[in-house]
C-alpha positions as CSV (number, residue, x, y, z in Angstrom):
1,M,4.8,-16.3,7.7
2,E,1.6,-17.7,5.9
3,D,-0.4,-14.3,7.5
4,S,2.5,-11.9,6.1
5,N,2.2,-13.0,2.6
6,K,-1.8,-13.1,2.9
7,V,-1.5,-9.4,4.3
8,I,0.9,-8.3,1.7
9,S,-1.0,-9.8,-1.4
10,I,-4.3,-8.6,-0.5
11,N,-2.7,-5.0,0.0
12,L,-1.0,-5.3,-3.5
13,L,-4.0,-6.8,-5.1
14,V,-5.6,-3.9,-3.7
15,F,-2.9,-1.2,-5.1
16,M,-3.0,-3.0,-8.5
17,I,-7.0,-2.8,-8.7
18,Y,-7.1,0.8,-8.0
19,T,-4.0,1.9,-10.3
20,L,-5.6,0.1,-13.4
21,I,-9.1,1.8,-12.9
22,V,-7.4,5.4,-12.0
23,H,-5.1,4.9,-15.3
24,T,-7.8,3.4,-17.4
25,T,-10.8,5.6,-16.9
26,G,-8.7,9.0,-17.7
27,I,-11.2,10.9,-15.6
28,V,-8.5,12.8,-13.8
29,D,-4.7,13.3,-14.0
30,P,-3.8,9.5,-13.3
31,I,-0.5,10.4,-12.0
32,I,-1.2,12.7,-9.1
33,F,-4.3,10.8,-8.4
34,S,-3.0,7.4,-8.0
35,S,0.0,8.8,-6.2
36,L,-2.4,10.5,-3.8
37,I,-4.2,7.0,-3.3
38,A,-1.4,4.9,-3.0
39,F,0.1,7.7,-0.2
40,F,-3.3,7.2,1.8
41,H,-3.5,3.6,1.5
42,A,0.3,2.9,2.6
43,T,-0.2,5.8,5.2
44,A,-3.3,3.7,6.6
45,I,-1.9,0.5,6.7
46,F,1.4,1.6,8.5
47,I,-0.9,3.1,11.2
48,I,-3.1,0.3,11.4
49,G,0.2,-1.7,11.7
50,V,2.0,0.5,14.3
51,I,-1.3,0.1,16.3
52,F,-1.4,-3.8,16.0
53,T,2.2,-3.5,16.9
54,L,2.5,-1.3,19.9
55,I,-1.2,-1.8,21.5
56,E,-1.7,-5.5,21.1
57,R,1.6,-7.0,22.7
58,S,0.1,-9.4,24.7
59,Q,-1.4,-11.2,21.3
60,K,1.5,-12.5,19.4
61,E,-0.7,-12.8,16.2
62,K,-1.8,-9.6,16.3
63,K,1.8,-8.1,16.5
64,S,2.8,-10.2,13.8
65,L,-0.2,-9.1,11.8
66,G,0.9,-5.4,12.5
67,L,4.6,-6.2,11.7
68,S,3.1,-7.5,8.1
69,M,1.2,-4.5,7.5
70,I,4.0,-2.2,8.2
71,L,6.1,-4.2,5.6
72,A,3.1,-4.1,3.1
73,A,2.8,-0.1,3.6
74,L,6.5,0.2,2.8
75,I,6.2,-2.0,-0.1
76,I,3.1,-0.2,-1.6
77,F,5.3,3.1,-0.8
78,M,8.1,1.9,-3.0
79,I,6.2,0.3,-5.7
80,G,3.3,3.4,-5.7
81,F,6.0,5.8,-6.1
82,S,8.4,4.5,-8.5
83,A,5.3,3.5,-10.7
84,C,4.1,7.6,-10.4
85,F,7.6,8.6,-11.5
86,G,8.0,6.0,-13.9
87,S,4.7,7.5,-15.3
88,L,6.0,10.8,-15.3
89,M,9.1,9.5,-17.4
90,I,7.3,8.0,-19.8
91,Q,4.8,11.0,-20.3
92,S,7.6,13.7,-20.8
């Protein structure tokens, strides 16, 4: 359980950092760019989580780490896209 909290916390921290950087710099359209980054981030950790869960069946800790990464990916998807749509609602 402690590893799950650590994996989710690290991924949420990374998500918050790049979201803040994108929204404060204003170099590109922050809504589109942050949603793309969130999508790639969540997809990458989802794929890594599935690989850890399915391939490393003999090692219990890697399977637990894989499930934690899948959960973190789902959380990033939910928070990332709700933040994107929230930004759209505020802008219009």
